[in-house]
C-alpha positions in Angstrom: -5.7 -19.6 12.2 -4.5 -16.0 13.0 -1.6 -16.5 10.5 -3.7 -17.2 7.5 -6.6 -14.9 8.2 -3.9 -12.1 8.7 -2.1 -13.3 5.8 -5.0 -12.9 3.6 -5.7 -9.6 4.7 -2.1 -8.5 3.9 -2.3 -10.0 0.1 -5.6 -8.4 -0.4 -4.5 -5.2 0.9 -1.5 -5.1 -1.5 -3.6 -5.9 -4.3 -5.9 -3.4 -3.5 -3.1 -1.0 -4.7 -3.2 -2.2 -8.4 -6.0 0.3 -8.7 -3.1 2.9 -8.9 -1.0 1.2 -11.6 -3.9 2.3 -13.8 -5.6 4.9 -14.8 -9.2 4.4 -16.2 -12.1 6.5 -17.3 -15.2 5.6 -15.4 -17.9 4.1 -17.5 -20.6 6.5 -18.4 -19.0 9.7 -16.5 -16.5 12.2 -17.3 -14.1 11.3 -14.5 -11.2 9.1 -14.6 -10.1 6.7 -11.4 -6.7 6.1 -10.0 -3.7 8.2 -10.1 -3.1 10.9 -12.9 0.7 10.1 -13.1 1.4 13.6 -11.2 2.6 14.9 -8.3 1.9 18.0 -6.6 5.3 17.9 -5.0 7.4 16.2 -7.6 6.0 18.2 -10.5 8.4 21.1 -9.9 11.3 19.2 -9.6 11.2 16.2 -12.1 9.5 15.7 -15.6 6.8 13.9 -16.6 8.4 10.6 -17.5 10.4 10.7 -14.2 7.3 11.0 -12.0 5.5 8.0 -14.0 8.6 5.8 -13.3 8.9 6.8 -9.5 5.2 6.2 -8.9 4.7 2.7 -10.9 8.0 1.6 -8.8 6.7 2.8 -5.6 3.0 1.4 -6.1 4.5 -2.1 -7.5 7.1 -2.2 -4.6 3.9 -2.0 -2.1 2.0 -4.5 -3.6 5.0 -7.0 -3.9 5.8 -5.8 -0.1 2.5 -6.6 0.8 2.0 -10.0 -0.9 5.1 -11.4 0.1 4.5 -10.5 3.9 1.3 -12.4 4.0 3.2 -15.4 2.1 5.8 -15.0 4.8 3.0 -16.0 7.2 1.5 -18.7 5.2 5.6 -20.4 4.6 6.4 -20.0 8.2 8.8 -17.2 7.8 8.0 -15.7 11.4 11.5 -14.2 11.8 10.8 -11.4 9.0 7.3 -11.1 8.2 6.6 -8.2 11.3 9.8 -6.2 10.0 8.4 -6.5 6.1 4.8 -5.4 7.1 6.1 -2.4 8.9 8.8 -1.2 6.5 6.4 -1.4 3.7 3.5 0.3 5.5 5.7 3.1 5.9 6.6 2.7 2.2 2.9 2.7 1.6 2.3 6.0 3.0 5.2 8.1 0.8 3.1 7.5 -2.5 0.1 8.7 -0.8 2.1 12.2 0.4 3.5 12.6 -3.0 0.7 11.8 -5.1 -2.5 12.4 -2.9 -3.9 15.8 -4.8 -3.1 13.7 -8.4 -5.5 10.6 -7.1 -8.9 10.7 -9.1 -11.8 11.3 -8.9 -11.1 12.8 -5.4 -8.2 12.0 -3.0 -10.6 11.4 0.2 -11.8 8.6 -1.9 -8.8 6.6 -0.8 -8.3 7.8 2.8 -8.7 4.2 3.6 -5.5 3.1 2.4 -3.1 5.6 4.7 -5.3 4.5 7.5 -4.9 1.0 7.2 -0.9 1.5 6.9 -1.1 3.4 9.9 -3.3 1.1 11.7 -0.9 -1.6 10.7 2.2 0.7 12.4 0.4 1.1 15.3 -0.6 -2.6 16.0 3.1 -3.9 15.0 5.3 -1.1 16.7 3.3 0.2 19.5 1.2 -2.5 20.7 3.1 -5.3 19.4 0.2 -6.9 18.2 -0.3 -9.8 17.3 2.1 -11.6 19.3 4.0 -14.6 17.9 2.0 -16.6 20.7 -1.3 -15.6 18.9 -0.1 -15.9 15.5 1.7 -19.2 15.7 0.5 -21.2 18.6 
């Protein structure tokens, strides 16, 4: 049962990152929502097109990684799910670092993403939770 619950949560966490692939104007407001396709750090070194490609690749990789991690729990690929989840959690911190100030309307609205990633890393690496016994009986 825990494997199904955690798998669903990983897939949902991955799907939430879809909001960074779109950049839409909020209805009845003069603000946008999502990632503005800019980077406080990379703008100094790279062109707009390169930054956009880097961001879209990173966000897509994160979406696919968390979805794949959840599916691994469903299909019984127990050996790889923990490693993939740890790696993709670290990868998910990178775009927050690169694009933090360019998340709209306010970066603080997205603080839960890095908090969840750090929580996953701590649970899996430091506390070794959930154990295989808990997940797979």
